[in-house]
C-alpha atoms as one frame of an Amber mdcrd trajectory, in Angstrom:
protein
   0.109   0.014   0.060   0.865   3.109  -0.708   0.688   6.275   1.148   0.809
   9.798  -0.395   1.634  12.875   2.343   0.045  15.751   1.477   2.303  18.558
   0.638   1.682  22.959   0.261  -1.224  24.761   2.074  -4.554  24.853   1.412
  -6.128  28.225  -0.133  -7.939  29.088   2.715  -4.773  28.596   5.364  -2.711
  30.971   2.853  -5.807  33.598   3.259  -5.862  33.414   7.004  -2.266  33.509
   7.390  -2.374  37.331   5.113  -5.642  37.643   6.863  -3.319  37.658  10.487
  -0.660  40.052   8.839  -2.775  43.148   7.395  -4.432  43.521  11.150  -1.124
  43.032  12.870   0.409  45.771  10.304  -2.191  47.768  10.610  -2.184  48.240
  14.128   1.086  48.698  13.815   1.780  51.045  11.661  -0.911  53.292  13.489
   0.506  53.306  16.353   3.727  53.476  14.597   2.504  57.081  13.550   1.165
  58.048  17.171   4.654  57.019  18.349   6.220  59.606  15.937   4.160  62.375
  16.684   4.718  62.308  20.329   8.776  61.609  19.361   8.422  64.982  17.383
   6.591  66.803  20.124   9.424  65.675  22.816  12.113  66.356  20.507  10.450
  70.506  20.292  10.273  70.426  23.936  13.541  69.891  24.250  14.399  71.998
  21.585  12.775  74.771  23.332  14.803  74.471  26.676  18.182  74.057  24.917
  17.188  77.644  23.327  16.836  79.217  26.332  19.604  77.811  27.944  21.504
  78.899  24.635  20.087  82.212  25.550  22.193  82.188  28.625  25.082  81.410
  27.334  25.451  83.702  24.467  24.626  85.977  27.369  27.897  84.943  29.426
  29.932  84.632  26.022  29.426  88.293  24.701  28.661  89.807  28.438  25.588
  91.527  27.278  22.129  91.462  27.931  20.063  88.922  25.588  16.402  88.695
  25.047  14.114  85.626  24.021  10.094  85.903  23.118   7.985  84.318  21.162
   6.701  85.545  17.695   4.163  83.614  15.937   5.547  80.164  16.384   9.082
  81.559  16.467  10.960  81.950  19.483  13.592  84.710  18.853  17.127  85.256
  20.815  18.606  88.968  20.344  21.494  90.687  21.868  20.524  93.827  23.400
  23.910  95.534  24.288  25.786  95.818  27.707  22.814  99.070  27.973  20.236
  96.906  27.571  18.358  99.417  24.885  18.655  98.449  21.240  18.126  94.729
  19.722  19.821  93.305  17.376  18.645  89.611  16.648  20.920  86.451  16.763
  18.659  83.878  15.790  15.557  82.599  14.821  13.726  79.121  15.049  10.324
  78.147  14.576   8.541  75.297  16.036   5.851  72.968  14.350   3.907  73.097
  17.622   1.993  75.858  19.331   4.554  78.141  20.776   3.174  80.861  22.908
   4.381  83.029  26.002   3.622  84.928  28.904   6.759  87.401  27.984  10.182
  87.991  26.764  13.019  86.963  29.195  15.702  88.617  28.933  19.356  87.496
  30.337  21.904  89.425  32.403  25.559  89.850  31.263  26.116  87.628  34.140
  23.825  84.854  32.560  20.917  85.561  35.747  17.659  85.797  34.817  17.001
  89.912  34.208  13.067  89.720  33.615  11.439  86.139  34.003   9.158  84.151
  32.404   7.854  81.009  30.376   7.297  79.159  27.323   4.885  77.181  26.797
   4.552  74.724  23.615   1.602  72.553  23.226   0.158  69.850  21.253  -3.512
  68.129  21.626  -4.136  69.244  24.983  -0.524  68.660  26.370   1.865  71.145
  27.184   5.178  71.841  28.557   6.657  74.692  30.014  10.022  76.111  30.332
   9.967  78.301  33.085  12.814  81.378  33.571  13.573  82.958  37.120  15.446
  83.818  39.744  16.155  79.987  40.643  17.329  78.949  36.964  15.186  77.078
  34.273  13.153  74.414  34.734  10.820  72.263  32.472   6.924  71.396  33.774
   4.733  69.165  32.134   1.080  69.517  32.239  -1.515  73.396  33.158  -2.970
  75.615  30.538  -0.364  77.895  27.975
């Protein structure tokens, strides 16, 4: 008696496997998109904190007053000289997410906060604040802008 072994897959088995792969890849793509948006947002928060700290360093390097202000979705760093009168732009950075501030911040030639304020970046109900005051520069999560 000869026994024949069946080799290969049936069409139903292949369709089930393809269906499972499609479902898993759809869920994976949606989660990846969500993860990527959060990654970009946190990158912008880090960039905002870095730029405020960079303005402090510029004030120390140039021994002059340096102002940081928001203009639309742009963060503008300006050198105001040693007398803090006329300001010239040093750099301007554009942000993808909503950027807001309570008021402009000025660093003295010694790197201390001459005027205090906060910068807020928000997206879909989430927000982070970069707060500048006499204690220094810190980042807080949450709250409203």
